[in-house]
N, C-alpha and C positions, 0 to 999 in steps of 0.2 A: 506706412504707403514710402516708397521709393523716391531720394530727393536730388530727384533728374532736371537736364537747365531747364524744361518747360515749367519747375515748379517756382510758385511766387517767391520760397524761401532760399532756393538758388539764385534767381536771379537776385531779392534783397543783397544775399552773402555776395557774390562777388558786386555788388552796387558799391556797397561797404569798403571792401578792400579794394573796390580799381578807385573809388573817390580819398582813398588815403596815403592813393601808393605813388607819391606827386615824383615826379622827374624836375629836376630844376638845381639852383647850386648855393650851398646852404653857407657860399659868405656872403652873396650878396640876398639871400634869403628871395631870387627872384624864380619864378619855374621858366619853362623852357619858351615862354611865350613875354616874357619880359615883364608878368606881374608878380605881387606881392605871393609868397607861396599859401596857400590855406587848406590846414587841417582840419576835420568836424571833430568833435566829441559827441557820444551818442549815450547818454541814460538812458535809467529807467525810469519810469514816468510813474511817483507812487500813487499804489491804490489802485493804479490800471496794470494788471499782469499782463505780459506780451509788450505794451507799451513803449515808445523809446521816443526823447527829447532830441534835434540837430540842436549842435551850438558850436558854430563857427567857431577858427582863430586863427589867426595872424602864425608862420611860423616864426617871424620878429621878435613875438610878445613869448616865447620861448626862451629866445637869448637873453629878453628884458627880466625873465623870473616872473614875468603878471600876465598868466595868461587870460585871455580876456575872454571870462564863462557867460557872459548877456545871453539871453534870451532875448534872438532876432525873429521878429514877426513874421518871415519868410516862412520859416520852418516850423508848423504847428507839431503836435503830438502824431504822431501815427503807428499803427503795429509793426514788431517786426518785420513784418515776412511782407509790408506792402514799402519799404524803403525808398525801394527801387522806382516807386512811380512820383516822389517828392523833384526828381530833376536834382541835375550839378547846381553848382554855387557858381555864382559869377566870376568868384571873386581868384 
């Protein structure tokens, strides 16, 4: 089956890329809106093929050498081809 712009897989891939490509200032750690730069770590959920868990973290944690990999309740596990349905983080 082709992976065209109307497929869930295509939409999810576009969402993953768009979510982690952030325009901002790495010196201040702020995005173009003045908010703290946020990224998301996506990891597979053990024992659930095709399911991932989103874990947001701040850019500043990279500079400090301590990434905050806490699981936030806002993002539950979901199928990899449905991540685009979870929406953006508010960070």
